[in-house]
Each structure stands twice: as structure tokens, then as C-alpha cells.
C-alpha positions, 0 to 999 in steps of 0.5 A: 500500500502506498500512502501519499502525503500532502505537499509540505508535510512536516517531519513530525507529520511524516514520523506520525504516519510511520509510527501509526503504520508500525503500530498496525504491525506493518513496515514503513518505507519512506520515499521523498520525491520532488513535491510529495513524500510517499510512504510504502506500507509493507504487510497486510494491506487490508489493515490500512483500509480497515483502520482508516489511515486515509482520514489522517489530515496529512494524508492525501490518498492511499493507493494499493500496489498491485505489483508483487515488487512493492519497493522496486516499483515506480508506483512506490517511487515515481522519480528515478533513483540515483545510486552513489558509488564511491562518489560516482552517481549512477542513474542521472544524466551522466552515464556510468562506465564500469570497466576492468578484467573479469578476474584479478590475475595479478597486481601488475595486470590489474594496475595496468588495466586500471590506468588504461580504463581510467585514461579512456574515461571509465568511472568505476573499476571492476575485477573479480576476486571470487569467481563462480565458474562452471567447472570446479577446475577452472580459476576461482580467483585470488580471494582477499589477495585480489581485494587488496590489489583492487584497494591499491588500484582505487588509491592510485586511480581514485576509481571506486571498485566493484567486485562479486560476492558469492557467499554470505559468510564472506560478506564482511570481508568483501564489504571491507574493500568494495565500493559496490558489491556485485551479485552475479547471475548465478546468485540472483536468487540466493535469497540469504545473500540478498537479505544479508546485503539488504542489511548493509548500506553498500550499493549492490549491482544485481545481475539478471539470472541467465534464465530469469524473467524481468519480474524475477529480477525485480523480485530479487531486488525487492529482497534487498530493498525490503531489508532497508538497502535502497542502493540497488542497481540492476544489470542486464547481462544476457539470457539463455536462449536456443541461439548459439551464435553468441554466448548469451542473448543480450535482451536489450528490450529489457532496458525500456521495460525496466525503465517503465516498471522500476525507478532503479538504475539499469546497467548493461553487460555486453561482455557476458551478454555476447561472449565475443569482443567484437560484439561488445562495442556495438551492443554497448552503443545500442544499450545506451541508445535504448536508455541504459544508465551505463555499461560494464565492460571487460578489458584485458591487456592480453585476452589470449592469456586471460584466466577467465573470459578472454574471448569477450575482453577488449584490448585497452586500445579497443576500449578507448575507441569504444569510449570515443564512439560512446560519447557521440551516442550519449550526446545524441540521446541527451546523456554525457560521459 
């Protein structure tokens, strides 16, 4: 249920409504818009209707939320949410570009890539410390050693770092280093992990599962939001279909659909979405043209030697050319880099 307060409601009046909601056994979630304050009441909506909360003088109207994802819905928060990651705003007019290697393989490699992508105009540095791999024999990441290298790269370049968390038991370790925590496609419905991240304030990059619907993605976001962490960014990274010309099928239609349904920022990962480096740049440009708030791209100095996902990684020189093209597309759709 959404409770829309009258314009210029005071802080005490807002607090009074929240207390009333809590007294009824429901959970209030506050959303402050430009002109209105909206309070989402999570729980049995029939209680609010029965208790006549609409009769309170500071309440303008009470509306039901028909969608199962209450807090992620635009009904609850009509304005676009902007998530700040280490000083970088994601979701406003400026596009956010996240770039770096799939896996942190060594200190030297990571620092080299960090310098290159920063020089090309990237805003955030990505790098995997813990890697979920299909094969148990494949490279699984350097763990805390990689996290220390990411922290060093942040100190040198000033770019906030994004890295994946796979296990709730490692949450405090990863949160010690990361500016934003990535929940990978394989863990999109790891609900214990989502609830753990919901109890933190660190921004979360939530990737769409490889066989998940948009509704399921938003329901996973709801797990994080419902625990109190509103710093959630969604990521389209390709879904599994019958097509085998690419690693996955990058669902660009998901971008405008998500923009209609939710206020959360949307990034696109064309590297995992295609699995081929020569498709990354065109899909990046297409994603921004479709309305994405940014992209996450894999970059490696020697893709042929990469310990994971080399075929989809861009050389730094190719990343630079992509960024040059991206500036022109961004300007055409009213965005900036």
C-alpha cells in the first residue's frame, strides 16, 4: 500500500504516519520525491483500509500496489533513483562506465588495466576476486589477495571498485574493500545473500539470472530493498536462449521495460551478454541508445592469456575507441560521459 502525503508535510507529520503504520504491525518505507513524500506500507494491506489511515489530515490518498515488487516499483517511487558509488552517481544524466578484467590475475595486470580504463574515461573499476565458474577446475580467483590489489588500484586511480560476492559468510570481508558489491547471475536468487546485503548500506549491482524473467529480477531486488538497502542497481547481462551464435542473448528490450516498471538504475553487460569482443562495442552503443544508465565492460591487456573470459575482453586500445564512439551516442540521446 502506498500512502501519499500532502505537499509540505512536516517531519513530525511524516514520523506520525510511520509510527501509526508500525503500530498496525506493518513496515514503513519512506520515499521523498520532488513535491510529495510517499510512504510504502509493507504487510497486510487490508489493515490500512480497515483502520482508516486515509482520514489522517496529512494524508492525501492511499493507493494499493498491485505489483508483487512493492519497493522496486515506480508506483512506490515515481522519480528515478540515483545510486552513489564511491562518489560516482549512477542513474542521472551522466552515464556510468564500469570497466576492468573479469578476474584479478595479478597486481601488475590489474594496475595496468586500471590506468588504461581510467585514461579512456571509465568511472568505476571492476575485477573479480571470487569467481563462480562452471567447472570446479577452472580459476576461482585470488580471494582477499585480489581485494587488496583492487584497494591499491582505487588509491592510485581514485576509481571506486566493484567486485562479486558469492557467499554470505564472506560478506564482511568483501564489504571491507568494495565500493559496490556485485551479485552475479548465478546468485540472483540466493535469497540469504540478498537479505544479508539488504542489511548493509553498500550499493549492490544485481545481475539478471541467465534464465530469469524481468519480474524475477525485480523480485530479487525487492529482497534487498525490503531489508532497508535502497542502493540497488540492476544489470542486464544476457539470457539463455536456443541461439548459439553468441554466448548469451543480450535482451536489450529489457532496458525500456525496466525503465517503465522500476525507478532503479539499469546497467548493461555486453561482455557476458555476447561472449565475443567484437560484439561488445556495438551492443554497448545500442544499450545506451535504448536508455541504459551505463555499461560494464571487460578489458584485458592480453585476452589470449586471460584466466577467465578472454574471448569477450577488449584490448585497452579497443576500449578507448569504444569510449570515443560512446560519447557521440550519449550526446545524441541527451546523456554525457
